[in-house]
C-alpha positions as a printed NumPy array, in Angstrom:
array([[-23.52 , -11.772, -18.806],
       [-20.765, -10.795, -20.472],
       [-21.401,  -8.172, -23.221],
       [-20.853,  -8.665, -26.801],
       [-17.623,  -6.838, -28.621],
       [-16.549,  -6.52 , -31.851],
       [-13.572,  -4.443, -31.35 ],
       [-10.399,  -6.429, -32.96 ],
       [ -7.79 ,  -7.771, -31.025],
       [ -4.296,  -6.628, -30.971],
       [ -1.204,  -8.305, -28.959],
       [  0.399,  -5.222, -29.493],
       [ -1.937,  -2.93 , -27.864],
       [ -0.904,  -4.901, -24.422],
       [  2.823,  -4.959, -25.102],
       [  2.72 ,  -8.836, -26.091],
       [  4.682, -10.137, -28.652],
       [  3.625, -12.503, -31.319],
       [  7.285, -14.014, -31.045],
       [  7.882, -14.039, -27.532],
       [  4.501, -13.793, -25.882],
       [  4.35 , -12.447, -22.675],
       [  8.041, -12.232, -22.381],
       [  9.55 ,  -8.51 , -22.288],
       [ 12.328,  -7.762, -24.525],
       [ 15.826,  -9.178, -23.391],
       [ 15.522,  -8.036, -19.453],
       [ 17.837,  -5.171, -17.794],
       [ 20.538,  -7.119, -15.862],
       [ 22.183,  -4.799, -14.009],
       [ 21.003,  -1.191, -12.573],
       [ 23.333,   1.95 , -13.024],
       [ 24.156,   3.867,  -9.692],
       [ 22.624,   0.98 ,  -7.703],
       [ 25.994,  -0.829,  -6.166],
       [ 24.414,  -2.336,  -3.1  ],
       [ 21.549,  -3.788,  -4.806],
       [ 23.607,  -5.205,  -7.692],
       [ 26.044,  -6.712,  -5.323],
       [ 23.343,  -8.355,  -3.292],
       [ 21.693,  -9.92 ,  -6.302],
       [ 25.004, -11.301,  -7.666],
       [ 26.252, -12.432,  -4.232],
       [ 22.674, -13.865,  -3.294],
       [ 23.803, -17.759,  -3.697],
       [ 26.743, -17.309,  -1.52 ],
       [ 24.998, -15.08 ,   1.278],
       [ 22.175, -17.337,   1.239],
       [ 24.253, -20.625,   1.441],
       [ 26.224, -18.917,   4.141],
       [ 22.946, -17.537,   5.879],
       [ 24.451, -13.856,   5.829],
       [ 21.343, -12.291,   3.467],
       [ 19.466, -11.041,   6.777],
       [ 22.743,  -9.797,   8.431],
       [ 24.028,  -8.084,   4.97 ],
       [ 20.682,  -6.345,   4.515],
       [ 20.389,  -5.289,   8.107],
       [ 23.837,  -3.702,   7.92 ],
       [ 22.814,  -1.669,   4.977],
       [ 21.647,   2.151,   5.3  ],
       [ 19.627,   1.302,   2.03 ],
       [ 19.848,  -0.927,  -0.696],
       [ 18.134,   1.675,  -3.124],
       [ 17.995,   5.299,  -1.652],
       [ 15.398,   6.619,  -3.966],
       [ 13.758,   5.595,  -7.145],
       [ 14.97 ,   7.734, -10.101],
       [ 12.194,   9.482, -11.918],
       [ 13.909,   8.698, -15.561],
       [ 13.733,   4.924, -14.982],
       [ 12.567,   3.219, -18.074],
       [  9.918,   0.236, -17.056],
       [ 12.701,  -2.601, -17.932],
       [ 14.579,  -0.76 , -14.91 ],
       [ 12.245,  -0.915, -12.524],
       [ 11.338,  -4.454, -13.503],
       [ 14.883,  -5.186, -12.792],
       [ 14.728,  -3.49 ,  -9.591],
       [ 11.428,  -5.396,  -8.369],
       [ 13.34 ,  -8.893,  -9.43 ],
       [ 16.181,  -8.024,  -7.139],
       [ 14.161,  -6.605,  -4.273],
       [ 11.936,  -9.689,  -4.534],
       [ 14.47 , -12.053,  -4.512],
       [ 16.096, -10.162,  -1.306],
       [ 12.748, -10.108,   0.282],
       [ 11.944, -14.023,   0.194],
       [ 16.1  , -14.738,   1.074],
       [ 15.554, -12.261,   4.048],
       [ 12.23 , -14.253,   5.198],
       [ 13.239, -17.851,   4.567],
       [ 16.903, -17.775,   5.085],
       [ 16.738, -19.943,   8.088],
       [ 14.061, -22.423,   6.972],
       [ 11.805, -23.346,   9.757],
       [ 12.203, -19.981,  11.742],
       [ 10.984, -17.111,   8.913],
       [ 11.222, -13.721,   9.714],
       [  8.273, -11.783,  10.954],
       [  9.56 ,  -8.285,   9.643],
       [ 11.255,  -6.624,   6.932],
       [ 13.686,  -3.753,   7.583],
       [ 12.543,  -0.629,   6.158],
       [ 15.629,  -0.435,   4.001],
       [ 14.16 ,  -3.291,   2.037],
       [ 10.564,  -3.117,   2.697],
       [ 10.291,   0.867,   1.488],
       [ 11.688,   0.302,  -1.88 ],
       [ 10.102,  -2.936,  -2.515],
       [  6.893,  -1.657,  -1.904],
       [  7.435,   1.414,  -4.143],
       [  8.591,  -0.054,  -6.694],
       [  5.812,  -2.964,  -6.884],
       [  3.22 ,  -0.348,  -6.543],
       [  4.546,   1.629,  -9.388],
       [  4.371,  -1.4  , -11.404],
       [  0.782,  -2.462, -10.341],
       [  1.638,  -5.625,  -8.433],
       [  2.206,  -6.757,  -4.82 ],
       [  5.569,  -6.319,  -3.211],
       [  6.202, -10.139,  -2.962],
       [  8.052, -12.531,  -5.598],
       [  5.498, -13.   ,  -8.249],
       [  5.824, -15.127, -11.541],
       [  6.681, -11.945, -13.358],
       [  9.88 , -11.184, -11.53 ],
       [ 10.854, -14.964, -11.096],
       [ 10.582, -16.055, -14.527],
       [  9.457, -13.24 , -17.357],
       [ 11.875, -10.738, -15.947],
       [ 14.348, -13.116, -14.975],
       [ 16.511, -14.299, -17.979],
       [ 19.225, -13.52 , -20.739],
       [ 20.608, -14.967, -23.751],
       [ 23.991, -16.671, -23.648],
       [ 24.695, -15.316, -26.992],
       [ 22.437, -12.489, -28.045],
       [ 22.412, -13.205, -31.917],
       [ 20.544, -16.655, -31.359],
       [ 17.059, -17.026, -30.037],
       [ 15.482, -17.543, -26.576],
       [ 15.914, -21.571, -26.11 ],
       [ 16.749, -23.663, -23.585],
       [ 20.361, -24.272, -24.577],
       [ 20.72 , -20.333, -24.929],
       [ 18.885, -18.821, -21.86 ],
       [ 19.95 , -18.799, -18.198],
       [ 18.585, -17.034, -15.16 ],
       [ 19.964, -13.445, -14.047],
       [ 18.842, -14.291, -10.767],
       [ 18.743, -17.245,  -8.277],
       [ 18.279, -18.069,  -4.59 ],
       [ 20.934, -20.912,  -3.986],
       [ 21.583, -21.76 ,  -7.86 ],
       [ 22.36 , -25.109,  -9.41 ],
       [ 21.179, -27.35 , -12.222],
       [ 17.664, -27.791, -10.884],
       [ 16.893, -24.37 ,  -9.575],
       [ 17.919, -23.25 , -13.044],
       [ 16.233, -25.449, -15.212],
       [ 13.145, -25.591, -13.369],
       [ 12.947, -21.682, -14.18 ],
       [ 14.272, -21.893, -17.732],
       [ 11.57 , -24.35 , -18.759],
       [  9.139, -22.171, -18.059],
       [ 10.646, -19.148, -19.714],
       [ 10.817, -21.335, -22.722],
       [  7.221, -22.245, -22.561],
       [  6.259, -18.666, -22.664],
       [  8.272, -17.66 , -25.687],
       [  6.639, -20.581, -27.679],
       [  3.056, -19.172, -26.567],
       [  3.729, -16.058, -28.617],
       [  3.007, -17.684, -31.957],
       [ -0.011, -19.574, -30.304],
       [ -1.66 , -16.013, -28.81 ],
       [ -1.136, -14.627, -32.244],
       [ -3.04 , -17.341, -33.592],
       [ -5.806, -17.406, -31.086],
       [ -6.028, -13.522, -31.952],
       [ -6.112, -13.976, -35.379],
       [ -9.005, -16.788, -34.926],
       [-11.166, -14.609, -32.693],
       [-10.935, -11.694, -35.226],
       [-11.531, -13.844, -38.248],
       [-14.773, -15.293, -36.394],
       [-15.787, -11.573, -36.02 ],
       [-15.509, -11.536, -39.696],
       [-17.102, -14.718, -40.747],
       [-14.017, -16.117, -42.145],
       [-13.672, -19.527, -41.928],
       [-10.35 , -19.944, -43.79 ],
       [ -8.893, -17.166, -41.344],
       [-10.063, -19.034, -38.037],
       [ -8.424, -22.122, -39.357],
       [ -5.124, -21.031, -39.67 ],
       [ -5.433, -19.274, -36.617],
       [ -6.331, -22.551, -34.971],
       [ -3.392, -24.472, -36.535],
       [ -1.187, -21.736, -35.816],
       [ -2.282, -22.156, -31.734],
       [ -1.744, -26.132, -32.204],
       [  1.439, -25.795, -33.345],
       [  2.623, -23.473, -30.378],
       [  0.728, -25.415, -28.043],
       [  2.536, -28.665, -29.096],
       [  5.795, -27.215, -28.694],
       [  4.737, -25.85 , -25.256],
       [  4.051, -29.572, -24.19 ],
       [  6.869, -30.905, -25.228],
       [  9.295, -28.522, -23.591],
       [  6.775, -28.985, -20.298],
       [  7.581, -33.01 , -20.854],
       [ 11.395, -32.15 , -20.322],
       [ 11.288, -30.949, -16.715],
       [ 12.481, -34.131, -15.085],
       [ 15.437, -34.247, -17.136],
       [ 17.47 , -31.578, -14.979],
       [ 14.9  , -30.649, -12.028],
       [ 15.035, -33.74 ,  -9.791],
       [ 11.555, -33.555,  -7.479],
       [ 13.528, -34.019,  -3.981],
       [ 15.926, -31.452,  -4.778],
       [ 12.681, -29.33 ,  -6.073],
       [ 10.97 , -29.374,  -2.879],
       [ 13.702, -29.072,  -0.411],
       [ 16.181, -26.881,  -2.255],
       [ 14.083, -24.642,  -4.989],
       [ 10.441, -24.643,  -3.442],
       [ 10.939, -23.25 ,  -0.026],
       [ 12.29 , -19.947,  -0.891],
       [  9.25 , -19.058,  -3.194],
       [  6.351, -19.675,  -0.676],
       [  4.619, -16.063,   0.398],
       [  3.079, -15.403,   3.671],
       [ -0.748, -15.779,   3.089],
       [ -2.245, -19.134,   4.317],
       [  1.276, -19.821,   5.741],
       [  1.771, -22.204,   8.464],
       [  4.933, -20.51 ,   9.1  ],
       [  3.747, -17.048,   9.118],
       [ -0.181, -17.167,   9.929],
       [ -0.283, -13.497,  10.705],
       [  1.846, -12.505,   7.567],
       [  4.634, -10.349,   7.054],
       [  5.158,  -6.587,   8.548],
       [  6.801,  -4.186,   6.282],
       [  8.93 ,  -1.604,   8.511],
       [  7.824,   1.73 ,   7.712],
       [  5.92 ,   1.409,   4.784],
       [  3.251,   4.052,   5.537],
       [  0.157,   2.507,   3.598],
       [  0.64 ,  -0.671,   5.912],
       [  0.901,   1.405,   8.963],
       [  3.021,  -1.814,  11.027],
       [ -0.14 ,  -4.127,  10.497],
       [  1.386,  -7.516,   8.631],
       [  0.361,  -7.902,   5.193],
       [ -0.375, -11.353,   3.592],
       [  0.377, -11.983,   0.151],
       [  0.719, -15.258,  -1.866],
       [  3.824, -17.044,  -3.024],
       [  5.136, -17.342,  -6.696],
       [  3.329, -19.805,  -8.904],
       [  2.694, -20.875, -12.206],
       [ -0.822, -19.908, -11.854],
       [  0.105, -16.281, -12.174],
       [  1.173, -17.026, -15.857],
       [ -1.303, -15.564, -18.059],
       [ -1.257, -18.244, -20.694],
       [ -3.394, -20.833, -19.546],
       [ -6.059, -18.491, -18.36 ],
       [ -6.158, -16.763, -22.039],
       [ -6.47 , -20.144, -23.309],
       [ -9.406, -20.676, -21.418],
       [-11.025, -17.49 , -22.169],
       [-10.035, -17.715, -25.868],
       [-11.323, -21.355, -26.491],
       [-14.621, -20.797, -24.299],
       [-13.482, -23.805, -21.481],
       [-15.827, -22.93 , -18.657],
       [-14.821, -24.032, -15.204],
       [-17.746, -24.122, -12.496],
       [-16.861, -22.021,  -9.479],
       [-14.689, -24.147,  -6.931],
       [-11.7  , -23.079,  -4.562],
       [ -9.38 , -23.28 ,  -7.219],
       [-11.313, -20.786,  -9.561],
       [-11.573, -18.366,  -6.41 ],
       [ -7.847, -18.686,  -6.256],
       [ -6.892, -18.254, -10.058],
       [ -8.763, -15.236, -10.069],
       [ -7.056, -13.859,  -6.885],
       [ -3.687, -14.749,  -9.147],
       [ -4.464, -12.137, -11.66 ],
       [ -3.633,  -9.801,  -8.8  ],
       [  0.005, -11.022,  -9.346],
       [  0.05 , -10.276, -12.788],
       [  1.724,  -7.592, -14.731],
       [ -1.462,  -5.071, -15.444],
       [ -1.3  ,  -5.348, -19.563],
       [ -1.27 ,  -9.166, -19.029],
       [ -4.765,  -9.006, -17.078],
       [ -6.047,  -6.351, -19.049],
       [ -5.143,  -8.77 , -22.468],
       [ -6.67 , -11.718, -20.483],
       [ -9.939,  -9.384, -19.647],
       [-10.049,  -8.458, -23.314],
       [ -9.914, -11.962, -24.047],
       [-12.769, -12.797, -21.859],
       [-15.159, -10.036, -23.302],
       [-14.802, -11.279, -26.929],
       [-18.485, -12.693, -26.686],
       [-21.122, -13.441, -29.08 ],
       [-24.598, -11.792, -29.029],
       [-25.774, -14.673, -26.502],
       [-22.86 , -13.956, -24.438],
       [-20.655, -17.503, -25.172],
       [-17.286, -17.206, -25.676],
       [-17.083, -16.116, -29.635],
       [-14.622, -18.42 , -30.964],
       [-16.035, -21.422, -29.434],
       [-19.468, -20.518, -30.32 ],
       [-18.448, -19.779, -34.083],
       [-16.996, -23.534, -34.607],
       [-19.642, -25.401, -32.516],
       [-22.267, -23.466, -34.794],
       [-20.005, -25.231, -37.671],
       [-19.257, -28.535, -36.46 ],
       [-21.544, -29.979, -38.982],
       [-20.969, -27.525, -42.216],
       [-17.286, -27.274, -41.602],
       [-15.738, -30.284, -39.772],
       [-12.161, -29.449, -40.493],
       [-12.587, -26.209, -38.228],
       [-14.362, -28.133, -35.659],
       [-11.551, -30.599, -35.736],
       [ -8.483, -27.999, -35.512],
       [-10.471, -26.671, -32.549],
       [-10.514, -29.966, -30.964],
       [ -6.811, -30.287, -31.334],
       [ -6.373, -27.018, -29.657],
       [ -8.34 , -28.223, -26.645],
       [ -7.221, -31.348, -26.338],
       [ -3.391, -30.036, -26.361],
       [ -4.551, -27.849, -23.336],
       [ -6.163, -30.942, -21.648],
       [ -2.704, -32.656, -22.442],
       [ -0.598, -29.898, -20.879],
       [ -2.614, -29.591, -17.503],
       [ -2.533, -33.334, -17.256],
       [  1.206, -33.109, -17.427],
       [  1.124, -30.595, -14.745],
       [ -1.049, -32.426, -12.7  ],
       [  1.78 , -35.239, -13.001],
       [  4.239, -32.643, -11.794],
       [  2.327, -31.592,  -8.986],
       [  1.846, -35.033,  -7.586],
       [  5.68 , -36.158,  -8.073],
       [  7.182, -32.626,  -7.208],
       [  4.97 , -31.745,  -4.124],
       [  2.343, -34.443,  -3.12 ],
       [  4.775, -37.606,  -2.983],
       [  7.503, -35.561,  -1.393],
       [  5.41 , -34.19 ,   1.16 ],
       [  4.439, -37.515,   1.795],
       [  8.2  , -38.36 ,   2.194],
       [  9.74 , -35.158,   3.7  ],
       [  9.833, -33.356,   6.821],
       [ 11.21 , -30.192,   5.548],
       [  8.522, -27.591,   4.171],
       [  5.45 , -29.673,   5.586],
       [  2.766, -28.533,   3.504],
       [  0.781, -29.819,   0.75 ],
       [ -0.583, -27.255,  -0.712],
       [  0.809, -24.907,  -3.743],
       [  3.459, -22.319,  -3.333],
       [  0.781, -19.892,  -3.575],
       [ -0.95 , -21.398,  -0.496],
       [ -4.003, -23.481,  -1.786],
       [ -4.825, -27.564,  -1.885],
       [ -4.373, -28.54 ,  -5.71 ],
       [ -4.773, -31.8  ,  -6.77 ],
       [ -8.343, -32.185,  -6.613],
       [ -9.347, -28.784,  -8.424],
       [ -6.281, -29.51 , -10.564],
       [ -8.143, -32.745, -11.989],
       [-11.581, -30.903, -11.902],
       [-10.455, -28.19 , -14.265],
       [ -8.73 , -31.011, -16.739],
       [-12.022, -33.111, -16.854],
       [-14.06 , -29.618, -17.669],
       [-11.245, -28.957, -20.563],
       [-12.047, -32.576, -21.964],
       [-15.866, -32.027, -21.624],
       [-15.418, -28.535, -23.723],
       [-15.209, -31.222, -26.798],
       [-16.835, -34.192, -25.225],
       [-13.627, -36.096, -24.874]])
């Protein structure tokens, strides 16, 4: 049973913004004194199209000779973004014939930067989405018509749209996380009015997130996604193509032994786990809950810490504080219970839309395509049955 805590939550303690959520300040676009790495990032789509990524990297004495001691965190995150794209392009450049070994000029800086940032040396959601955008007009907000990617694999509309939709959702989650924290803190203080306002703010944000997710098919075609976007984000754990994993040349900690890491996946976003934790939605153990627990290792450490802090917000009986609070007032404060139900219902809608996309973008494509023949998620796990179970458990929270 989790221990009770009355310590007020604060987004800023975890580097989270009430305006943009888990997104950082506008990411660093290029790195000073790193011409080779900058060039590789800029030319990636052309080199990958020509199948010249491996050759280019193999011919470099160093991609990043050393990591400057005075680099800020945003510079380290930019370097990790570039190296992660380079690593996956190197491995998956020739589909069906993955590289089984990374050369040291790529493996060593990638591992060093990843360790510095508290994440594995593999393309994770943080590098693929959170740290991979810029505003076309810096005076305008983060929104779909004003954000583009800093780094692509092949490029093109479908790849671009797939990621910027996620980035927009991350931004929209910011006010929702602020509302969730407001409601939890108010529940600790017994302030019904503040709990209600927090839940209403969360619901407003969730509505915007849902509406953005519904736009995915506008510019991202399932066939193009499956055959031209998805192959490059796979990892090397539970991989049919790399059953033993990947060797990181001359990385001392790995001693020339192949390493296994999960591929990039939206399951590495901290939003939905935070909503589950804050709203008190429980998922009975299954293979997906085990997998989702593992996905925390791929989150930025402060985001992971925030999720753990949310999970620690329990009452004296060990129940999630917010859900316990509104359940106890179900009869006496129907408006509070209704607002809570709206938030849970919107999370269920979000999950339901996601299941539909998992079916059309992966499951159905797997049945009709011979390329990338796997019906598992990019993280390397079967998904459809357990996604439905988690949706059902979300609805059961309010008896829906």
